[in-house]
N, CA, C and O atoms as CSV, one atom per row, in Angstrom:
chain,resi,resn,atom,element,x,y,z
A,1,UNK,N,N,10.668,-12.564,44.917
A,1,UNK,CA,C,10.705,-13.930,45.177
A,1,UNK,C,C,9.762,-14.662,45.931
A,1,UNK,O,O,9.583,-14.215,47.064
A,2,UNK,N,N,9.084,-15.700,45.609
A,2,UNK,CA,C,7.986,-16.353,46.341
A,2,UNK,C,C,8.363,-17.204,47.483
A,2,UNK,O,O,9.291,-17.981,47.256
A,3,UNK,N,N,7.742,-17.229,48.893
A,3,UNK,CA,C,8.165,-18.039,49.862
A,3,UNK,C,C,8.258,-19.582,49.394
A,3,UNK,O,O,7.897,-19.988,48.289
A,4,UNK,N,N,8.769,-20.316,50.359
A,4,UNK,CA,C,8.694,-21.806,50.032
A,4,UNK,C,C,7.348,-22.323,49.966
A,4,UNK,O,O,7.133,-23.225,49.157
A,5,UNK,N,N,6.368,-21.876,50.719
A,5,UNK,CA,C,5.078,-22.222,50.607
A,5,UNK,C,C,3.982,-21.453,49.883
A,5,UNK,O,O,2.802,-21.400,50.231
A,6,UNK,N,N,4.565,-20.832,48.769
A,6,UNK,CA,C,3.694,-19.851,48.085
A,6,UNK,C,C,2.831,-20.578,47.252
A,6,UNK,O,O,2.801,-21.809,47.247
A,7,UNK,N,N,2.051,-19.782,46.467
A,7,UNK,CA,C,0.920,-20.335,45.657
A,7,UNK,C,C,1.349,-21.444,44.472
A,7,UNK,O,O,0.638,-22.399,44.161
A,8,UNK,N,N,2.564,-21.154,43.914
A,8,UNK,CA,C,3.034,-21.986,42.886
A,8,UNK,C,C,3.535,-23.322,43.515
A,8,UNK,O,O,3.431,-24.361,42.864
A,9,UNK,N,N,4.060,-23.318,44.728
A,9,UNK,CA,C,4.553,-24.691,45.413
A,9,UNK,C,C,3.334,-25.405,45.822
A,9,UNK,O,O,3.342,-26.616,45.600
A,10,UNK,N,N,2.227,-24.872,46.406
A,10,UNK,CA,C,1.173,-25.469,46.729
A,10,UNK,C,C,0.466,-26.244,45.775
A,10,UNK,O,O,0.082,-27.404,45.924
A,11,UNK,N,N,0.291,-25.347,44.556
A,11,UNK,CA,C,-0.275,-25.709,43.393
A,11,UNK,C,C,0.322,-27.125,42.799
A,11,UNK,O,O,-0.358,-28.055,42.366
A,12,UNK,N,N,1.702,-27.066,42.880
A,12,UNK,CA,C,2.407,-28.232,42.429
A,12,UNK,C,C,2.241,-29.567,43.340
A,12,UNK,O,O,2.113,-30.723,42.938
A,13,UNK,N,N,2.275,-29.124,44.590
A,13,UNK,CA,C,2.019,-30.245,45.594
A,13,UNK,C,C,0.702,-30.834,45.414
A,13,UNK,O,O,0.579,-32.058,45.464
A,14,UNK,N,N,-0.428,-29.965,45.180
A,14,UNK,CA,C,-1.612,-30.375,45.177
A,14,UNK,C,C,-1.771,-31.374,43.872
A,14,UNK,O,O,-2.465,-32.388,43.940
A,15,UNK,N,N,-1.095,-31.007,42.738
A,15,UNK,CA,C,-0.977,-31.627,41.562
A,15,UNK,C,C,-0.573,-33.048,41.689
A,15,UNK,O,O,-1.164,-34.013,41.205
A,16,UNK,N,N,0.662,-33.053,42.503
A,16,UNK,CA,C,1.491,-34.184,42.606
A,16,UNK,C,C,0.639,-35.317,43.684
A,16,UNK,O,O,0.740,-36.539,43.576
A,17,UNK,N,N,-0.091,-34.704,44.583
A,17,UNK,CA,C,-0.979,-35.688,45.350
A,17,UNK,C,C,-1.957,-36.243,44.602
A,17,UNK,O,O,-2.249,-37.432,44.734
A,18,UNK,N,N,-2.551,-35.462,43.761
A,18,UNK,CA,C,-3.855,-36.068,42.955
A,18,UNK,C,C,-3.165,-37.145,41.936
A,18,UNK,O,O,-3.724,-38.223,41.734
A,19,UNK,N,N,-2.017,-36.838,41.346
A,19,UNK,CA,C,-1.185,-37.980,40.515
A,19,UNK,C,C,-1.014,-39.186,41.128
A,19,UNK,O,O,-1.185,-40.287,40.606
A,20,UNK,N,N,-0.628,-38.925,42.394
A,20,UNK,CA,C,-0.124,-40.000,43.152
A,20,UNK,C,C,-1.240,-40.890,43.666
A,20,UNK,O,O,-1.120,-42.110,43.769
A,21,UNK,N,N,-2.448,-40.135,44.014
A,21,UNK,CA,C,-3.764,-40.923,44.337
A,21,UNK,C,C,-4.245,-41.731,43.159
A,21,UNK,O,O,-4.650,-42.877,43.356
A,22,UNK,N,N,-4.227,-41.193,41.898
A,22,UNK,CA,C,-4.782,-41.756,40.719
A,22,UNK,C,C,-3.813,-43.046,40.386
A,22,UNK,O,O,-4.328,-44.089,39.985
A,23,UNK,N,N,-2.457,-42.939,40.561
A,23,UNK,CA,C,-1.616,-43.910,40.341
A,23,UNK,C,C,-1.755,-45.037,41.377
A,23,UNK,O,O,-1.647,-46.174,40.918
A,24,UNK,N,N,-1.963,-44.922,42.620
A,24,UNK,CA,C,-2.159,-45.847,43.581
A,24,UNK,C,C,-3.413,-46.513,43.327
A,24,UNK,O,O,-3.386,-47.742,43.246
A,25,UNK,N,N,-4.586,-45.858,43.178
A,25,UNK,CA,C,-5.787,-46.342,42.827
A,25,UNK,C,C,-5.661,-47.265,41.681
A,25,UNK,O,O,-6.334,-48.292,41.764
A,26,UNK,N,N,-4.973,-47.112,40.687
A,26,UNK,CA,C,-4.919,-47.963,39.502
A,26,UNK,C,C,-4.310,-49.173,39.756
A,26,UNK,O,O,-4.429,-50.037,38.887
A,27,UNK,N,N,-3.643,-49.444,40.822
A,27,UNK,CA,C,-3.115,-50.574,41.255
A,27,UNK,C,C,-4.099,-51.532,41.951
A,27,UNK,O,O,-3.871,-52.742,41.923
A,28,UNK,N,N,-5.172,-51.045,42.566
A,28,UNK,CA,C,-6.149,-51.765,43.205
A,28,UNK,C,C,-6.945,-52.708,42.166
A,28,UNK,O,O,-7.212,-52.365,41.015
A,29,UNK,N,N,-7.261,-53.870,42.708
A,29,UNK,CA,C,-8.178,-54.594,41.821
A,29,UNK,C,C,-9.667,-54.099,41.874
A,29,UNK,O,O,-10.199,-53.593,42.862
A,30,UNK,N,N,-10.212,-54.310,40.743
A,30,UNK,CA,C,-11.650,-53.899,40.507
A,30,UNK,C,C,-12.322,-55.194,41.218
A,30,UNK,O,O,-11.884,-56.343,41.176
A,31,UNK,N,N,-13.570,-54.706,41.925
A,31,UNK,CA,C,-14.328,-55.874,42.452
A,31,UNK,C,C,-14.734,-56.905,41.554
A,31,UNK,O,O,-15.650,-56.627,40.781
A,32,UNK,N,N,-14.196,-58.105,41.507
A,32,UNK,CA,C,-14.527,-59.078,40.770
A,32,UNK,C,C,-14.516,-60.422,41.512
A,32,UNK,O,O,-14.193,-60.430,42.700
A,33,UNK,N,N,-14.811,-61.427,40.955
A,33,UNK,CA,C,-14.772,-62.778,41.514
A,33,UNK,C,C,-13.281,-63.136,41.757
A,33,UNK,O,O,-12.363,-62.775,41.021
A,34,UNK,N,N,-13.148,-63.909,42.910
A,34,UNK,CA,C,-11.663,-64.334,43.031
A,34,UNK,C,C,-11.334,-65.524,42.084
A,34,UNK,O,O,-12.198,-66.354,41.800
A,35,UNK,N,N,-10.118,-65.584,41.624
A,35,UNK,CA,C,-9.489,-66.681,40.830
A,35,UNK,C,C,-8.402,-67.507,41.381
A,35,UNK,O,O,-7.335,-67.031,41.768
A,36,UNK,N,N,-8.669,-68.618,41.402
A,36,UNK,CA,C,-7.638,-69.541,42.057
A,36,UNK,C,C,-7.133,-70.687,40.959
A,36,UNK,O,O,-7.762,-71.017,39.954
A,37,UNK,N,N,-6.091,-71.113,41.308
A,37,UNK,CA,C,-5.694,-72.345,40.499
A,37,UNK,C,C,-6.533,-73.498,41.230
A,37,UNK,O,O,-6.705,-73.634,42.441
A,38,UNK,N,N,-6.992,-74.265,40.216
A,38,UNK,CA,C,-7.773,-75.276,40.451
A,38,UNK,C,C,-7.249,-76.642,39.905
A,38,UNK,O,O,-7.606,-77.052,38.800
A,39,UNK,N,N,-6.378,-77.345,40.723
A,39,UNK,CA,C,-5.653,-78.474,40.078
A,39,UNK,C,C,-5.737,-79.616,40.879
A,39,UNK,O,O,-5.922,-79.429,42.081
A,40,UNK,N,N,-5.628,-80.901,40.412
A,40,UNK,CA,C,-5.606,-82.061,41.208
A,40,UNK,C,C,-4.187,-82.715,40.611
A,40,UNK,O,O,-3.987,-82.951,39.420
A,41,UNK,N,N,-3.345,-82.929,41.590
A,41,UNK,CA,C,-2.114,-83.531,41.413
A,41,UNK,C,C,-1.401,-83.028,40.215
A,41,UNK,O,O,-1.075,-83.698,39.235
A,42,UNK,N,N,-1.187,-81.682,40.429
A,42,UNK,CA,C,-0.087,-80.984,39.477
A,42,UNK,C,C,-0.435,-81.087,38.062
A,42,UNK,O,O,0.407,-81.357,37.206
A,43,UNK,N,N,-1.823,-80.849,37.774
A,43,UNK,CA,C,-2.127,-80.579,36.274
A,43,UNK,C,C,-1.590,-79.187,35.919
A,43,UNK,O,O,-1.691,-78.263,36.726
A,44,UNK,N,N,-1.048,-79.041,34.774
A,44,UNK,CA,C,-0.542,-77.733,34.349
A,44,UNK,C,C,-1.560,-76.570,34.575
A,44,UNK,O,O,-2.152,-76.495,35.651
A,45,UNK,N,N,-1.718,-75.900,33.838
A,45,UNK,CA,C,-2.374,-74.537,33.521
A,45,UNK,C,C,-3.903,-74.769,33.985
A,45,UNK,O,O,-4.609,-75.338,33.152
A,46,UNK,N,N,-4.405,-74.461,35.005
A,46,UNK,CA,C,-5.784,-74.619,35.500
A,46,UNK,C,C,-6.388,-73.671,36.307
A,46,UNK,O,O,-6.317,-73.845,37.523
A,47,UNK,N,N,-7.004,-72.641,35.847
A,47,UNK,CA,C,-7.465,-71.631,36.769
A,47,UNK,C,C,-8.892,-71.621,36.721
A,47,UNK,O,O,-9.529,-71.948,35.720
A,48,UNK,N,N,-9.426,-71.226,37.865
A,48,UNK,CA,C,-10.967,-71.416,38.104
A,48,UNK,C,C,-11.559,-69.865,38.833
A,48,UNK,O,O,-11.018,-69.259,39.758
A,49,UNK,N,N,-12.504,-69.572,38.279
A,49,UNK,CA,C,-13.172,-68.339,38.824
A,49,UNK,C,C,-14.291,-68.878,40.043
A,49,UNK,O,O,-15.303,-69.541,39.812
A,50,UNK,N,N,-13.892,-68.476,41.199
A,50,UNK,CA,C,-14.638,-68.858,42.470
A,50,UNK,C,C,-16.067,-68.643,42.427
A,50,UNK,O,O,-16.486,-67.725,41.722
A,51,UNK,N,N,-16.813,-69.310,43.036
A,51,UNK,CA,C,-18.227,-69.097,43.320
A,51,UNK,C,C,-18.608,-68.109,44.342
A,51,UNK,O,O,-17.759,-67.728,45.148
A,52,UNK,N,N,-19.794,-67.670,44.376
A,52,UNK,CA,C,-20.016,-66.509,45.505
A,52,UNK,C,C,-19.739,-66.854,47.029
A,52,UNK,O,O,-19.483,-65.946,47.820
A,53,UNK,N,N,-19.797,-68.227,47.439
A,53,UNK,CA,C,-19.597,-68.543,48.864
A,53,UNK,C,C,-18.011,-68.715,48.988
A,53,UNK,O,O,-17.456,-68.563,50.076
A,54,UNK,N,N,-17.368,-69.012,47.923
A,54,UNK,CA,C,-15.808,-69.337,48.047
A,54,UNK,C,C,-15.004,-68.279,48.007
A,54,UNK,O,O,-14.668,-67.895,46.887
A,55,UNK,N,N,-14.562,-67.643,49.047
A,55,UNK,CA,C,-13.732,-66.532,49.272
A,55,UNK,C,C,-12.269,-66.712,49.510
A,55,UNK,O,O,-11.625,-65.739,49.901
A,56,UNK,N,N,-11.687,-67.847,49.317
A,56,UNK,CA,C,-10.417,-68.152,49.473
A,56,UNK,C,C,-9.889,-69.085,48.421
A,56,UNK,O,O,-10.657,-69.613,47.617
A,57,UNK,N,N,-8.655,-69.288,48.411
A,57,UNK,CA,C,-7.928,-70.214,47.444
A,57,UNK,C,C,-7.266,-71.165,48.364
A,57,UNK,O,O,-6.836,-70.698,49.418
A,58,UNK,N,N,-7.119,-72.417,48.129
A,58,UNK,CA,C,-6.566,-73.545,48.916
A,58,UNK,C,C,-5.421,-74.135,48.008
A,58,UNK,O,O,-5.556,-74.386,46.811
A,59,UNK,N,N,-4.365,-74.304,48.692
A,59,UNK,CA,C,-3.200,-75.306,48.320
A,59,UNK,C,C,-2.907,-76.295,49.219
A,59,UNK,O,O,-2.296,-75.974,50.239
A,60,UNK,N,N,-3.234,-77.480,49.037
A,60,UNK,CA,C,-3.011,-78.627,49.806
A,60,UNK,C,C,-1.667,-79.456,49.235
A,60,UNK,O,O,-1.553,-79.893,48.090
A,61,UNK,N,N,-0.809,-79.550,50.169
A,61,UNK,CA,C,0.418,-80.217,49.855
A,61,UNK,C,C,0.803,-81.406,50.917
A,61,UNK,O,O,0.335,-81.489,52.052
A,62,UNK,N,N,1.696,-82.259,50.360
A,62,UNK,CA,C,2.090,-83.441,51.174
A,62,UNK,C,C,3.150,-82.852,52.089
A,62,UNK,O,O,3.432,-81.672,51.879
A,63,UNK,N,N,3.752,-83.455,53.024
A,63,UNK,CA,C,4.776,-82.900,54.009
A,63,UNK,C,C,5.913,-82.648,53.251
A,63,UNK,O,O,6.689,-81.816,53.721
A,64,UNK,N,N,6.239,-83.243,52.038
A,64,UNK,CA,C,7.434,-83.052,51.326
A,64,UNK,C,C,7.437,-81.795,50.466
A,64,UNK,O,O,8.472,-81.379,49.943
A,65,UNK,N,N,6.228,-81.188,50.329
A,65,UNK,CA,C,5.929,-79.946,49.515
A,65,UNK,C,C,5.211,-80.303,48.344
A,65,UNK,O,O,4.674,-79.327,47.821
A,66,UNK,N,N,5.004,-81.500,47.697
A,66,UNK,CA,C,4.414,-81.836,46.639
A,66,UNK,C,C,2.885,-81.326,46.683
A,66,UNK,O,O,2.176,-81.580,47.657
A,67,UNK,N,N,2.445,-80.638,45.644
A,67,UNK,CA,C,1.167,-80.079,45.644
A,67,UNK,C,C,0.156,-81.175,45.290
A,67,UNK,O,O,0.279,-81.752,44.209
A,68,UNK,N,N,-0.850,-81.503,46.142
A,68,UNK,CA,C,-1.758,-82.538,46.071
A,68,UNK,C,C,-3.174,-81.926,45.211
A,68,UNK,O,O,-3.784,-82.529,44.328
A,69,UNK,N,N,-3.418,-80.835,45.646
A,69,UNK,CA,C,-4.747,-79.976,45.153
A,69,UNK,C,C,-4.671,-78.607,45.501
A,69,UNK,O,O,-4.164,-78.123,46.513
A,70,UNK,N,N,-5.320,-77.938,44.403
A,70,UNK,CA,C,-5.379,-76.476,44.542
A,70,UNK,C,C,-6.785,-76.155,43.964
A,70,UNK,O,O,-7.176,-76.643,42.904
A,71,UNK,N,N,-7.610,-75.204,44.814
A,71,UNK,CA,C,-8.943,-75.159,44.423
A,71,UNK,C,C,-9.450,-73.622,45.129
A,71,UNK,O,O,-8.708,-72.924,45.821
A,72,UNK,N,N,-10.778,-73.311,44.806
A,72,UNK,CA,C,-11.445,-72.300,45.484
A,72,UNK,C,C,-12.025,-72.969,46.692
A,72,UNK,O,O,-12.440,-74.121,46.569
A,73,UNK,N,N,-12.097,-72.347,47.871
A,73,UNK,CA,C,-12.786,-72.964,48.999
A,73,UNK,C,C,-13.328,-71.688,49.893
A,73,UNK,O,O,-13.015,-70.522,49.655
A,74,UNK,N,N,-14.267,-72.148,51.053
A,74,UNK,CA,C,-14.753,-71.151,51.887
A,74,UNK,C,C,-13.582,-70.917,52.916
A,74,UNK,O,O,-12.910,-71.849,53.357
A,75,UNK,N,N,-13.402,-69.666,53.244
A,75,UNK,CA,C,-12.335,-69.441,54.238
A,75,UNK,C,C,-12.699,-70.145,55.596
A,75,UNK,O,O,-11.753,-70.548,56.273
A,76,UNK,N,N,-13.928,-70.324,56.042
A,76,UNK,CA,C,-14.371,-71.144,57.170
A,76,UNK,C,C,-13.873,-72.589,57.221
A,76,UNK,O,O,-13.683,-73.190,58.279
A,77,UNK,N,N,-13.688,-73.073,56.079
A,77,UNK,CA,C,-13.348,-74.497,55.895
A,77,UNK,C,C,-11.654,-74.780,55.817
A,77,UNK,O,O,-11.100,-75.812,55.438
A,78,UNK,N,N,-11.097,-73.662,56.247
A,78,UNK,CA,C,-9.555,-73.558,56.180
A,78,UNK,C,C,-8.963,-74.048,57.393
A,78,UNK,O,O,-8.082,-73.389,57.944
A,79,UNK,N,N,-9.391,-75.224,57.895
A,79,UNK,CA,C,-8.714,-75.626,59.194
A,79,UNK,C,C,-8.392,-77.124,58.979
A,79,UNK,O,O,-9.096,-77.749,58.186
A,80,UNK,N,N,-7.435,-77.714,59.591
A,80,UNK,CA,C,-6.974,-79.076,59.531
A,80,UNK,C,C,-8.066,-80.192,59.728
A,80,UNK,O,O,-8.045,-81.248,59.095
A,81,UNK,N,N,-8.952,-79.890,60.590
A,81,UNK,CA,C,-9.942,-81.062,60.915
A,81,UNK,C,C,-10.964,-81.038,59.811
A,81,UNK,O,O,-11.389,-82.072,59.295
A,82,UNK,N,N,-11.383,-79.712,59.433
A,82,UNK,CA,C,-12.522,-79.574,58.231
A,82,UNK,C,C,-11.745,-80.279,56.834
A,82,UNK,O,O,-12.324,-81.189,56.241
A,83,UNK,N,N,-10.661,-79.882,56.458
A,83,UNK,CA,C,-10.015,-80.345,55.351
A,83,UNK,C,C,-9.854,-81.922,55.467
A,83,UNK,O,O,-10.052,-82.635,54.483
A,84,UNK,N,N,-9.485,-82.450,56.719
A,84,UNK,CA,C,-9.618,-83.940,56.779
A,84,UNK,C,C,-10.839,-84.436,56.355
A,84,UNK,O,O,-10.825,-85.463,55.677
A,85,UNK,N,N,-12.002,-83.850,56.651
A,85,UNK,CA,C,-13.324,-84.315,56.476
A,85,UNK,C,C,-13.641,-84.109,54.922
A,85,UNK,O,O,-14.358,-84.913,54.326
A,86,UNK,N,N,-13.078,-82.996,54.293
A,86,UNK,CA,C,-13.447,-82.762,52.865
A,86,UNK,C,C,-12.474,-83.640,52.013
A,86,UNK,O,O,-12.912,-84.186,51.000
A,87,UNK,N,N,-11.405,-83.766,52.319
A,87,UNK,CA,C,-10.396,-84.806,51.445
A,87,UNK,C,C,-9.972,-86.025,52.326
A,87,UNK,O,O,-8.833,-86.021,52.792
A,88,UNK,N,N,-10.817,-87.070,52.586
A,88,UNK,CA,C,-10.295,-88.121,53.264
A,88,UNK,C,C,-9.189,-88.820,52.522
A,88,UNK,O,O,-8.472,-89.559,53.197
A,89,UNK,N,N,-8.974,-88.717,51.411
A,89,UNK,CA,C,-8.042,-89.602,50.754
A,89,UNK,C,C,-6.582,-89.009,51.083
A,89,UNK,O,O,-5.608,-89.730,50.865
A,90,UNK,N,N,-6.418,-87.815,51.561
A,90,UNK,CA,C,-5.111,-87.199,52.010
A,90,UNK,C,C,-5.003,-87.366,53.390
A,90,UNK,O,O,-5.917,-86.903,54.072
A,91,UNK,N,N,-3.927,-88.023,54.031
A,91,UNK,CA,C,-3.869,-88.130,55.347
A,91,UNK,C,C,-2.859,-87.248,55.936
A,91,UNK,O,O,-3.188,-86.608,56.934
A,92,UNK,N,N,-1.735,-87.129,55.486
A,92,UNK,CA,C,-0.415,-86.438,56.185
A,92,UNK,C,C,-0.238,-85.011,55.232
A,92,UNK,O,O,0.648,-84.954,54.380
A,93,UNK,N,N,-0.891,-84.222,55.400
A,93,UNK,CA,C,-0.560,-82.853,54.540
A,93,UNK,C,C,-0.770,-81.553,55.389
A,93,UNK,O,O,-1.300,-81.394,56.488
A,94,UNK,N,N,-0.169,-80.659,54.500
A,94,UNK,CA,C,-0.289,-79.247,55.117
A,94,UNK,C,C,-0.965,-78.562,53.854
A,94,UNK,O,O,-1.079,-78.966,52.697
A,95,UNK,N,N,-1.410,-77.283,54.523
A,95,UNK,CA,C,-2.372,-76.556,53.658
A,95,UNK,C,C,-2.111,-74.982,53.818
A,95,UNK,O,O,-1.700,-74.537,54.890
A,96,UNK,N,N,-2.329,-74.274,52.871
A,96,UNK,CA,C,-2.236,-72.949,52.799
A,96,UNK,C,C,-3.507,-72.276,52.170
A,96,UNK,O,O,-3.861,-72.646,51.050
A,97,UNK,N,N,-4.208,-71.307,52.836
A,97,UNK,CA,C,-5.340,-70.690,52.255
A,97,UNK,C,C,-5.068,-69.218,52.213
A,97,UNK,O,O,-4.461,-68.646,53.118
A,98,UNK,N,N,-5.541,-68.598,51.117
A,98,UNK,CA,C,-5.256,-67.076,50.728
A,98,UNK,C,C,-6.334,-66.631,50.141
A,98,UNK,O,O,-7.253,-67.374,49.795
A,99,UNK,N,N,-6.317,-65.106,49.938
A,99,UNK,CA,C,-7.609,-64.605,49.397
A,99,UNK,C,C,-7.246,-63.504,48.339
A,99,UNK,O,O,-7.941,-62.495,48.217
A,100,UNK,N,N,-6.157,-63.733,47.598
A,100,UNK,CA,C,-5.964,-62.913,46.547
A,100,UNK,C,C,-5.791,-63.747,45.193
A,100,UNK,O,O,-5.323,-64.885,45.149
A,101,UNK,N,N,-6.223,-63.034,44.135
A,101,UNK,CA,C,-6.056,-63.835,42.720
A,101,UNK,C,C,-4.930,-64.741,42.486
A,101,UNK,O,O,-3.800,-64.259,42.571
A,102,UNK,N,N,-5.073,-66.028,42.192
A,102,UNK,CA,C,-4.138,-66.971,41.930
A,102,UNK,C,C,-2.967,-66.951,42.887
A,102,UNK,O,O,-1.790,-67.032,42.536
A,103,UNK,N,N,-3.444,-66.824,44.245
A,103,UNK,CA,C,-2.455,-66.831,45.340
A,103,UNK,C,C,-1.965,-68.307,45.897
A,103,UNK,O,O,-1.213,-68.486,46.855
A,104,UNK,N,N,-2.518,-69.227,45.143
A,104,UNK,CA,C,-2.384,-70.711,45.501
A,104,UNK,C,C,-1.642,-71.508,44.622
A,104,UNK,O,O,-1.919,-72.699,44.483
A,105,UNK,N,N,-0.557,-70.869,43.900
A,105,UNK,CA,C,0.183,-71.357,43.046
A,105,UNK,C,C,1.229,-72.374,43.705
A,105,UNK,O,O,1.501,-72.305,44.903
A,106,UNK,N,N,1.710,-73.174,42.983
A,106,UNK,CA,C,2.756,-74.102,43.390
A,106,UNK,C,C,3.988,-73.560,43.465
A,106,UNK,O,O,4.893,-74.332,43.781
A,107,UNK,N,N,4.275,-72.351,43.241
A,107,UNK,CA,C,5.625,-71.723,43.240
A,107,UNK,C,C,5.591,-70.404,44.124
A,107,UNK,O,O,4.576,-70.133,44.766
A,108,UNK,N,N,6.587,-69.680,44.147
A,108,UNK,CA,C,6.753,-68.373,44.796
A,108,UNK,C,C,6.301,-67.165,43.921
A,108,UNK,O,O,6.381,-65.994,44.295
A,109,UNK,N,N,5.813,-67.580,42.701
A,109,UNK,CA,C,5.362,-66.496,41.808
A,109,UNK,C,C,4.338,-65.454,42.389
A,109,UNK,O,O,4.493,-64.238,42.278
A,110,UNK,N,N,3.233,-66.080,43.047
A,110,UNK,CA,C,2.383,-65.142,43.599
A,110,UNK,C,C,2.700,-64.237,44.605
A,110,UNK,O,O,2.052,-63.199,44.745
A,111,UNK,N,N,3.866,-64.607,45.493
A,111,UNK,CA,C,4.524,-63.816,46.338
A,111,UNK,C,C,5.425,-62.686,45.562
A,111,UNK,O,O,5.436,-61.524,45.969
A,112,UNK,N,N,6.078,-63.049,44.573
A,112,UNK,CA,C,6.837,-62.214,43.838
A,112,UNK,C,C,5.993,-61.211,43.238
A,112,UNK,O,O,6.332,-60.028,43.259
A,113,UNK,N,N,4.912,-61.599,42.703
A,113,UNK,CA,C,4.053,-60.563,42.188
A,113,UNK,C,C,3.500,-59.508,43.076
A,113,UNK,O,O,3.508,-58.315,42.775
A,114,UNK,N,N,2.969,-60.040,44.297
A,114,UNK,CA,C,2.584,-59.145,45.279
A,114,UNK,C,C,3.563,-58.248,45.699
A,114,UNK,O,O,3.243,-57.071,45.862
A,115,UNK,N,N,4.930,-58.690,45.940
A,115,UNK,CA,C,5.923,-57.944,46.406
A,115,UNK,C,C,6.413,-56.889,45.325
A,115,UNK,O,O,6.818,-55.804,45.743
A,116,UNK,N,N,6.401,-57.130,44.024
A,116,UNK,CA,C,6.571,-56.361,43.011
A,116,UNK,C,C,5.578,-55.343,42.871
A,116,UNK,O,O,5.918,-54.234,42.459
A,117,UNK,N,N,4.332,-55.602,43.181
A,117,UNK,CA,C,3.396,-54.432,43.190
A,117,UNK,C,C,3.498,-53.496,44.364
A,117,UNK,O,O,3.371,-52.281,44.211
A,118,UNK,N,N,3.725,-54.051,45.538
A,118,UNK,CA,C,3.924,-53.274,46.813
A,118,UNK,C,C,5.158,-52.194,46.501
A,118,UNK,O,O,5.155,-50.991,46.760
A,119,UNK,N,N,6.200,-52.965,45.876
A,119,UNK,CA,C,7.317,-51.861,45.703
A,119,UNK,C,C,7.078,-50.881,44.758
A,119,UNK,O,O,7.469,-49.727,44.928
A,120,UNK,N,N,6.399,-51.281,43.659
A,120,UNK,CA,C,5.891,-50.237,42.739
A,120,UNK,C,C,5.148,-49.030,43.327
A,120,UNK,O,O,5.438,-47.851,43.129
A,121,UNK,N,N,4.154,-49.502,44.074
A,121,UNK,CA,C,3.314,-48.450,44.655
A,121,UNK,C,C,4.174,-47.629,45.675
A,121,UNK,O,O,4.061,-46.405,45.745
A,122,UNK,N,N,4.933,-48.254,46.368
A,122,UNK,CA,C,5.820,-47.309,47.313
A,122,UNK,C,C,6.781,-46.428,46.540
A,122,UNK,O,O,7.057,-45.327,47.018
A,123,UNK,N,N,7.254,-46.764,45.526
A,123,UNK,CA,C,8.254,-46.048,44.760
A,123,UNK,C,C,7.464,-44.859,44.130
A,123,UNK,O,O,7.903,-43.709,44.116
A,124,UNK,N,N,6.204,-45.251,43.587
A,124,UNK,CA,C,5.490,-44.112,43.020
A,124,UNK,C,C,5.029,-43.060,44.106
A,124,UNK,O,O,5.172,-41.851,43.928
A,125,UNK,N,N,4.440,-43.631,45.297
A,125,UNK,CA,C,4.173,-42.672,46.198
A,125,UNK,C,C,5.424,-41.825,46.690
A,125,UNK,O,O,5.333,-40.609,46.855
A,126,UNK,N,N,6.520,-42.487,46.900
A,126,UNK,CA,C,7.763,-41.597,47.274
A,126,UNK,C,C,8.163,-40.662,46.316
A,126,UNK,O,O,8.588,-39.553,46.639
A,127,UNK,N,N,8.037,-41.102,44.955
A,127,UNK,CA,C,8.383,-40.078,43.911
A,127,UNK,C,C,7.298,-38.907,43.822
A,127,UNK,O,O,7.579,-37.790,43.387
A,128,UNK,N,N,6.255,-39.208,44.198
A,128,UNK,CA,C,5.161,-38.083,44.380
A,128,UNK,C,C,5.432,-37.202,45.399
A,128,UNK,O,O,5.109,-36.026,45.235
A,129,UNK,N,N,5.979,-37.556,46.448
A,129,UNK,CA,C,6.380,-36.725,47.803
A,129,UNK,C,C,7.528,-35.849,47.392
A,129,UNK,O,O,7.711,-34.796,48.002
A,130,UNK,N,N,8.303,-36.196,46.421
A,130,UNK,CA,C,9.620,-35.398,46.110
A,130,UNK,C,C,9.351,-34.119,45.518
A,130,UNK,O,O,10.281,-33.372,45.214
């Protein structure tokens, strides 16, 4: 009888680690341009591929939560005073800047997708260690 850390055990563990790494890497995004929703005043389906200098997505809402504008933006422009300059037509607003694909949706869908992906990766990793 082979010990707990015999050749067969180590070989299986090595295979499990390789499978786990491959599965986890498959969930990573391939380096491509950021995509954001780009809508003005709640226009339905409107996605945009951001330009080279635009590294974030913006969601601009009124204080009641109604989405006023969604678009690509430079992260350095994601502060209240700069947004006031860029959008003088909106006075009393709140904003959210993020940097993952379609993260500026008007709903919690983006959060739900991210959470589901995280749970899936953690589950796969946990199963590989078993």
